[in-house]
N, C-alpha and C positions, 0 to 999 in steps of 0.2 A: 503494499501500499503505498504511494509515494504521495499523496494529499493528508495536508497536517490535521492531525485529530481535531482540532477547536472547529476548524476551516470546514470536514467534512460533517460535524456533527450540525452544524450551524447549518448546513446546506441541507442537512434531512429535519430539521427543525421548520425551516423557508417552504420547503417541499409540502409538508403535511399545514401547513397554515395556507399555502397558494392554491392544493387541493380543497378546500373548505371555502373558498373565495364564493360569493351567489354567484357572480358575473361569469362565472362558469359554469355551473349548474342551475338555478332558478326557472329558466326560459322553458325548457325539459318539462317542467310539471306546471305549465300553467292549461287551466281550463280553456275551455273556447268561451269571445266575449257573449253577455248576454243578450238578453231583448232588453232589457232595462237600463240602470244604471250600473253603475261597479265601483266600487267604493275598498281603498286599500287601509287597511287599519294593521296595527302591528306595534311589539315593543321588544328593545333586547341589544346585547351592543352589535348586532350586526342586522339592526333592520332598518336603519337608514341605507346602508348597502345592498340588503334585499330590497329597496326600494326605488334605490337607481337601476337595479338590474331590469327590475319589472319595468320602469317607465323605458327601460331600452328594448323591452321585448314586447310590449302592450300594442295592438294594432288598434285599438279603439278607445272611445272617450275614457276618462276614469279622472276621479277626486281621490284625497286620502288624509291621512294624521298618522305620526309613528312618533313614538316614543325612544331613543335613545343615551345613553352613557353621556354626559358631557367631553367634546373633544373629539366624539366620536361621529357628527353629523357628515354628509358628502351632499355638493347638490344636487337638490332635484327639480323639476320644472315644474309639476302640479300634486305632488304630495309632504306635506307640514312637514318637518321635526319639529319636534318639540325635544330638547337635552334634559336632563335631569339627571338624580345622585344615584351609586351605584357604592358600594353595598348596602349603605343604609340608605333607608329612599328621604327624600325630602318635598319642600311642598311645590316646587317643579310637577314632580312626578304624580302631589296629588292633580296637581289640575289636569293633567293630561292623561287620565284616567278617566276624568268626568268630561272631558271632551271627546274621547274615546264612541264615549259613550252616545255623546250629541251627534257623532258622524254619523250612526247608524237606528239614528230614530226617522218610522215612516218609510221602512222598505217597505217594497212588498215579493209577491214571489217571481216574479220579472229580473228582479234586481241579483248581482252576485258582489257579496263579501269577500274580498284575497285578506288574509291574517294573517300578519307576517311574524315569526314569532322565534326569537332566538334564547338564548343561556341570558342573566341577568334583567329580563322582564320581573319576573319575581322583586326587586325591590324597586324596579323604574316604573312600576304601576301598585303602587297604595294607593289603596283604597278602604278605607277600615268599617267595620260592617257598625249598625249604630250601635251609641254606648261607648264607642272605644274612638278615640283620634290620632292623628300622625304621630304624635309625642309617643302613644301605647306601639303603634307599629315600630318606630324607630328603639325603640327600648325592646323589644322582643326581638327582633332581627339583630342588634349586636351581641345580645345574649346568647340568641342561637348559632352563631359566628363562632361563637369564644366556647362552646359547650364540647365541639365533638362530635355532635350531632351530624351524621351525612343528609347529603343534598336531598337526597329522599327524603329523610324525617323532618329536616327544615320546611320543604317545600310541601308536606303535609297537614303541617301546624300552620302554614302563611294560608291554602287554601281554605282552612276551615277560619280563619279570621276575617277574610275579607271580600268587599262590596264587587269585587270583577275577576277573582282566580276561580278556580276550580268549576268550570265550564259557565261562568256568572255572562259573563261577555257574548258569549255563542247564545244566551237563550234570547239577549239583545234584540241579535239579528235575526232571528225568526220575523216571518216566515220568509226572508231571502234565501238563495243559495249561500253558504257558507264552506272559502277551500282554505284550509290552514296550510302555511308551508311552514317546515318546520327546521332547524338547524338542532343537532342535537348536542347537546353539551353534559349529556346525563349516563350515566353508566347504563347501560341497558337499554335505553332510547326509548323509556318510558313517556308517550306524547303527553300524557298529566302531569309529569314532573317536570318538562321543560318549561321552564319560566312560570310553573306552579301551574300549565292549563287554562289558560284563562275563556280557550272555546274550546276546551275537551270535557268527556266527562270527567267525573272521578271516582272511582268504588271504595275510595277509601272515606274511614266518617270523625265524626266529631270525635268520638270515646277513643279512635285511634290517635289522634293531636293528642287531646291529654294525655294521651300514657306516655306519649313521647316526652314530654315537658315533664312529668313526674320522673320518666325513667333517669336526665338528665336534671334532674332538682334545677330547674329552672323557676324563678318566682313567678307568681302572676299575680294579675289583681282579681280578686272578686269578680272584676265583669267580665274578665276574660273567664273564668272558671266557670260563670254562670251561663255563660254564652254557649261554650263546650259541653258541661252537662247537660242542659238542655237540650241541644241539639240543635239549636237557633242558626249557627253557623252551619249547617250542612251545605254540602255544596252541590253540584248539580249530579243525576248520579245515569249509569250507563243505561238507556231504553226511555228516557224522558222526550217527549211524542216535538216538543220546542227543538232536539239536536236532531229530529230526522232528516232531514234534509243540508246535515253537515259533515264533512270528510274532512282528513288531516292527512299532509302527503311531506313523508319525510323528504328533505332534499339535500343533505347531507349530514355526515355521522363522524364518530372519534373513529370508527373502524377505515372508513374510507381515507381519513388522514394518513393513517398510520400505512395503510394501504400503499398510498403513495409515496411516503417516505420507505419503506422497505422497496418498492422497486426501485427509485434511483440507486440506494446503497447498490443493490443488484446490479444497476446498468453499470455502474461505480466497479464491477468485481469483488462485491464484498457480499460475502451471506448474508442474508437478514432475516431475520424469524420474529413476530408480533406473536407476545406471550398471552394479553391479553386486551381489552377495549374496555374494563371494568372493572380496576382493580381500586378496590376502596381501602380504610381504614385509618390508622395513624399514619402519619408520613411518615416519620422516624424507625417504627415497624416496618413501613414496604422498601424502608432504604437499605436496614439491617438483612431485609430478606433478599432484596434485589442482588447485595453486597455479594452475601453468599453464593444466589448463584452463578454471578460473575466469577469469583475466584473458584467455583469447579467447573467453569468452563477454563479458565485459565490452567488450573490445575493439572483436571482428570481428562480434557476435553470430552464434558459429559456435563447435559445433554445436548450441548452442539460442539461441534470442532473448532476451535479458534485459527484464523480471526474470524471475526463474526461481528456483528451489529445487533442486538436482544433492545427489540422495539414495545412498549408500552403506553397505557391510556388507561382513563378514567380522572377518578376524583376524590385522592385522600384525603385525611381532616389534619386538623391542630388543635388540639386542645390548649388555649392559651393558659401560659401559667406562670412564666414569665414577661419581665418589663420590655422587650422585645418586640419588634412589629410582625409577627408570623409570616405567612406564606407557608402555602402547603408543598410548594417546588422548591422551594432554596431548603425549608426545615426536609424536607426528604434524600436531597443531596450530601447535607452538612451531616447528614445520617448515615449516608453512605459513603461520606469520605471517611469517616472517624471506624467504620468496620472495615473498609478497605486497607485502611491504615499505610494508607502508601504506595501498595500494592502496585509490582511494576507492571506496565501494556494495557492499564484499565484506565478509559475515560468514559466521561459521562453530560448530559447535558438534561436538562431538565426545564419546561417552560409551560406554562396558561397560554393557547394559543389565541386568547383575547388581550395579548400584550400585556396582561397587569395580574401579577402572581400574589393575592389577598387585597391587601388595599393599595399597593404600593403599584406605584409606575412602572414598577421591571416587573417582565416577565417571566424571570428565572434567573439559571449560572451555568456555569462551566464546572467539572471537577476532570482533576487529572492527579498523575502519581507522586505529585509533588504540592496537592494543596495543605495537608495540614502542615508540612516544611515551614512553609512560606508564610503560613497565619504564624507559626510559632516564633518564627524568627519575628514578625512585625509585633511580638507581645499579643497575639491574638490568639485567646486560650479555645481551641474547638470546643470540650465538654463544656463550660461556662455558657457558650452563644447558643450551644442546642438546649441547655437546661434552660433560656433564661428568651428560649422560643425566637432568637436575635439572628434567622441564618442569614437573612438581605443584612444585615449592619456587618455580618460575617465577610460576605461575598465583595461587599459594596467596597471595604477595606483590602482586600484582594485585588480589586479592579477585575472581576469574573463575575459580575453581572451582565445578564443575556437584557438587552435593552432592543424592542422594535416596534415601543410606538406604536397609538391604536391599529390592530389589523383588522378589523372592519369586518370579522366577525369571532365565532368562539365554537369549538367541537372538544372543549376541558383542557383534561393537561395531555403533556406529550412528554416520553420519557424515552434516549437513548443511552444504552452504554454500550461500547467500541470497547472491545475485547482483540487487543493483539497478543501472537505467539512471545 
């Protein structure tokens, strides 16, 4: 292998991101124009780029509105774009949620609604149920993010305390035809979990949501408890007649991104293996596991022969106990590096395909055989950084952060481990 390991790994990450570009895929999933109006709605980190791709492909008249993260807007012709906060919602997102309902008022059976949903929509579309306010959603989001709950668990809670998630926006589109186009950032690609499923029927219950809050010992107000115990926050269920004219189409997924990276690696003459697109669990635990696999390959040529690259995706979690900035990809890498302990010939990259690892404007980082030695030489103590959940501080100090800027898509985390003889 002649290519520098960092350059190679970064090219694989870039290939994964490019494969999830809405401009490449969205047109293939559009329905034909309707007799009546076409209304475009949506939310997520990729919703503006999805809207732009829609406008490039749509042959008829339309209007619309989408909500995206601050800094993720792109130029559009007729679809309005609102920017709002992520991962903790704000007033702009609340206004965006209300305006989406306004856009779908008075529709007929001749009309078509195209809904563009990608990861991040959960935070970008706050709309508290009666008795709650934006501050309640904000505090709950912060608690969930620090709890160690999986994304599936977090979104179950969100769906049962929201006036827009869990199929409620779909019900408002009746009797128009509704086609939801989805970019998945969820392990397993469950449509109800992507952005908390504002246009997708939800089989989970208020009791499920309450059990999750209790499992992670998250303090909730008497009002939240009442909403969940009474069932007042129940989401729209499969079989609801108001969703009979609704369908969902998955346009890109984490697996597609991993496959694109694997294809590029093989074109470069490097065997590539996708372990899974749905790895979850504590980031530091996944780091230890992946280090063990990499060392088995390096030392015993099991389960793969070196040289090779091992790819994986999914969404791990960080239970924040220290004073660091979190970030599941950098926590994974720091744990990986500590476990590898400078093992020769093993390099890695990990990053969030949306360009933001946790709340930082940093996608992820690199790890190489010299990572720990360089850290110690700078007076940066790897075990202390991990204990503080300060992966971002650790890799920033080494100059090993990976910064992409807004990628305008989101198919979850990307991890690549390069093993050379």
